[in-house]
C-alpha positions in Angstrom: 172.9 108.1 102.3 175.2 111.2 102.3 176.6 112.9 105.4 173.8 115.5 105.5 171.2 112.7 105.4 172.7 110.9 108.3 172.8 114.1 110.3 169.1 114.7 109.7 168.2 111.1 110.5 170.2 111.4 113.8 168.4 114.5 114.8 165.0 113.0 114.1 165.9 109.9 116.1 167.1 112.1 119.0 163.8 114.0 119.0 161.8 110.7 119.0 163.8 109.3 122.0 163.4 112.6 123.9 159.6 112.6 123.2 159.4 109.0 124.4 161.3 109.6 127.6 159.4 112.8 128.4 156.0 111.6 127.2 154.4 111.8 130.7 155.4 115.4 131.1 154.3 116.3 127.6 150.9 114.7 128.2 150.6 116.4 131.5 151.1 119.8 129.8 147.9 119.1 127.9 146.0 117.9 131.0 146.3 114.3 130.0 147.6 111.3 131.9 149.4 108.2 130.7 147.8 105.0 131.9 149.2 101.5 131.7 147.5 99.0 129.4 145.4 96.4 131.2 146.1 92.8 130.6 143.7 90.5 128.9 142.5 89.0 132.2 142.1 92.4 133.9 139.0 94.7 133.8 139.6 97.2 131.1 139.5 100.9 131.9 139.9 104.1 129.9 139.2 104.3 126.1 135.6 104.1 125.1 134.5 103.0 128.6 136.0 106.1 130.3 135.7 109.8 129.6 137.8 112.5 131.4 138.8 109.9 134.0 135.2 108.9 134.8 133.1 105.9 133.7 131.1 106.5 130.6 128.0 105.4 132.5 128.5 108.2 134.9 128.8 110.7 132.1 125.6 109.3 130.5 123.8 109.6 133.9 124.8 113.3 134.1 123.5 113.8 130.6 120.2 112.1 131.6 119.9 114.3 134.7 120.4 117.4 132.5 117.8 116.6 130.0 115.4 114.6 132.3 115.0 111.8 129.7 113.6 109.6 132.5 110.7 112.0 133.1 109.4 111.9 129.5 107.7 109.0 127.8 107.7 108.0 124.1 104.1 109.1 123.9 105.3 112.6 124.5 107.5 112.8 121.4 106.0 110.2 119.1 104.4 110.9 115.7 100.7 110.3 116.4 98.9 107.7 114.3 96.8 110.4 112.7 99.9 112.0 111.3 101.8 108.7 110.7 102.4 107.9 107.0 101.9 104.2 106.3 101.2 101.8 103.4 98.6 99.1 102.9 100.7 96.0 102.3 97.8 94.5 100.1 98.1 97.3 97.5 99.6 96.5 94.2 103.5 96.4 94.4 103.7 99.3 91.9 101.5 101.5 94.2 103.5 100.5 97.3 106.8 101.3 95.6 105.5 104.7 94.3 104.2 105.7 97.8 107.5 104.7 99.5 109.7 106.6 97.0 107.5 109.7 97.1 107.6 109.8 100.9 110.1 112.2 102.6 110.8 109.4 105.1 113.2 106.5 104.6 111.1 104.0 106.6 107.3 103.4 106.5 105.2 100.9 108.3 103.1 98.4 106.4 99.6 97.4 107.6 96.9 94.9 106.6 93.2 95.2 107.4 93.7 98.2 109.7 96.4 100.5 111.0 96.4 98.5 114.3 97.8 95.5 112.4 101.3 96.6 111.5 103.0 93.7 109.7 106.3 95.2 108.7 108.5 98.2 108.2 109.8 99.0 104.7 113.1 100.8 104.2 113.5 102.8 100.9 117.1 101.5 100.5 116.0 97.9 100.8 113.2 98.5 98.3 115.6 100.0 95.8 118.0 97.2 96.2 115.2 94.6 95.6 114.0 96.5 92.6 117.5 96.4 91.1 117.6 92.7 91.6 114.4 92.2 89.6 115.4 94.7 86.9 112.8 97.2 88.0 109.9 94.8 87.4 107.3 95.8 90.0 105.3 92.6 89.5 108.2 90.6 90.8 108.5 92.5 94.1 107.1 90.9 97.3 107.1 93.8 99.7 106.6 91.5 102.7 109.9 89.7 101.9 111.7 93.1 101.7 110.1 94.6 104.8 111.7 94.2 108.3 109.8 92.8 111.3 108.1 95.6 113.2 109.3 96.5 116.7 106.5 97.4 119.2 107.2 99.4 122.3 104.8 100.5 125.1 103.7 104.1 125.2 104.9 104.3 128.8 108.5 103.6 127.9 110.7 106.5 129.1 112.9 108.3 126.6 116.0 107.1 128.4 114.9 103.5 128.2 114.0 103.9 124.5 117.3 105.6 123.7 119.2 102.8 125.4 117.1 100.2 123.5 117.7 101.9 120.2 121.4 101.9 120.8 121.4 98.3 122.0 119.5 97.0 119.0 121.2 99.4 116.6 117.7 100.4 115.4 116.1 103.8 114.5 112.4 103.1 114.3 109.7 101.6 116.6 105.9 101.4 116.7 104.3 102.7 119.9 101.3 100.8 121.3 99.0 101.3 124.3 98.2 98.8 127.0 95.6 97.1 124.7 98.1 96.7 121.9 96.5 99.3 119.7 98.9 101.5 117.6 99.3 105.0 119.0 102.1 106.2 116.7 105.7 105.8 115.9 109.0 107.0 117.5 112.4 107.3 116.0 115.9 107.8 117.3 115.9 111.3 115.8 112.8 112.2 117.8 114.7 111.5 121.0 117.9 113.2 119.9 115.9 116.3 119.1 114.7 116.4 122.7 118.3 116.6 123.7 119.9 118.9 121.1 116.8 120.6 119.6 115.4 120.5 116.1 117.7 118.7 113.6 117.5 120.4 110.2 117.7 118.1 107.2 117.8 118.8 103.5 114.8 116.5 103.0 112.7 118.0 105.9 109.4 119.5 104.9 107.6 122.4 106.5 105.6 121.5 109.5 102.3 120.1 108.4 99.1 121.5 109.8 100.6 124.9 110.8 100.1 128.1 108.8 101.1 131.6 109.8 98.6 134.4 108.9 99.4 138.0 108.1 97.6 139.2 111.2 100.0 137.4 113.5 97.8 134.5 114.2 98.5 130.8 113.4 96.1 128.3 112.0 96.7 124.9 113.4 95.2 121.5 112.7 93.8 119.9 115.9 96.1 116.9 115.6 99.3 118.9 115.7 101.3 117.8 118.8 101.8 120.5 121.4 105.5 119.8 121.7 106.1 120.2 118.0 104.2 123.5 118.0 106.1 124.8 120.9 109.4 123.8 119.3 108.4 125.4 115.9 107.1 128.7 117.3 109.1 128.9 120.5 106.0 128.8 122.6 105.5 127.2 126.0 102.0 125.7 125.9 101.6 123.0 128.6 101.5 119.4 127.5 101.0 117.7 130.8 97.3 117.0 130.4 97.1 116.8 126.5 99.2 115.7 123.6 97.6 117.6 120.8 96.4 121.2 120.4 92.8 120.0 120.1 93.3 118.0 123.3 94.6 121.1 125.1 91.5 123.2 124.0 89.1 120.4 125.2 90.9 120.1 128.5 90.9 123.8 129.2 87.3 124.3 128.0 86.1 121.2 129.9 83.9 120.4 126.9 84.0 119.9 123.1 83.6 123.4 121.8 81.4 124.4 118.9 82.7 126.2 115.8 83.6 129.9 116.3 83.8 129.5 120.1 86.8 131.3 121.5 88.9 130.8 124.6 91.7 132.7 126.2 94.3 130.8 128.3 98.1 130.5 128.5 98.4 134.1 127.0 96.9 132.9 123.8 93.5 133.3 122.1 92.1 130.0 120.7 89.3 130.2 118.2 87.7 126.9 116.9 87.5 127.2 113.2 86.3 123.8 112.2 84.8 120.9 114.1 84.3 117.4 112.6 81.7 115.5 114.7 83.3 115.3 118.1 86.8 116.2 116.8 88.3 119.7 116.7 89.8 119.9 113.2 91.2 123.4 112.9 92.0 126.2 115.4 93.2 129.7 115.1 95.7 130.8 117.8 97.1 134.2 118.4 98.9 135.9 121.3 96.5 137.9 123.5 98.5 141.1 122.7 97.8 140.7 118.9 94.6 142.5 118.1 93.1 143.1 114.7 93.2 146.8 114.0 89.8 148.4 113.3 89.3 149.7 109.7 90.1 153.4 109.3 87.2 155.7 109.6 85.7 157.0 106.3 86.6 160.6 105.5 83.8 163.0 106.3 
């Protein structure tokens, strides 16, 4: 090394020594504090278990208080069974594979006999891996061997409890059941996160099913559309304390099962029953009370 090289090396070494000696002051300038490393036999603090000098649990509790996750249940955010995409495990393997690959979702429940008998959850990635192992021969695929065991959770589980369970189990998907063990729907980790941060856009997301905007300002909605999803999509504030779906809200407010073409006004909206299937409200037109259809222009005299 020549003389200039030694001079540069010496200067760098001097800077490193100065930085080490003055490290506490440098960290303090950025609002940080140097803490001693705990021994192996001492309780560990800082790092992942501490944030801004406070336990991570306290930070999580503050987050919980802000978003009131303890006041909502999984039944409030789940995908209802009527909107839940699922596959009959007894179908031919080729049909099961085709339905899984055509779905916009990565996970789909498998059932046998009825939707209340969920026997597995099939992940598209696991299915593709199994197909590759059998050289894309559908007849050699056993979907039950590829599927994961379903995880059932009560519909009264709070979002905070379910979020903690998802993180603890490193899972993303659970089947929601009522007190009788009947399937009510499914809930995902994304559903809970969206309650905290709002709708998460994804390149594979599809338009909201069952909701169609009309030129006159009204919205045609399937009765099974969840109220929370409709509120989120249209920035509305319809109450969901007494009902989960739009049809349930109309029935609750009307105190009866309305007939077709019956109309009601509540919560600053006009609800018109467009289609009724037996005792179920299938389709509803909703529009703000202020939106009125303009009368046709008078014919010239």
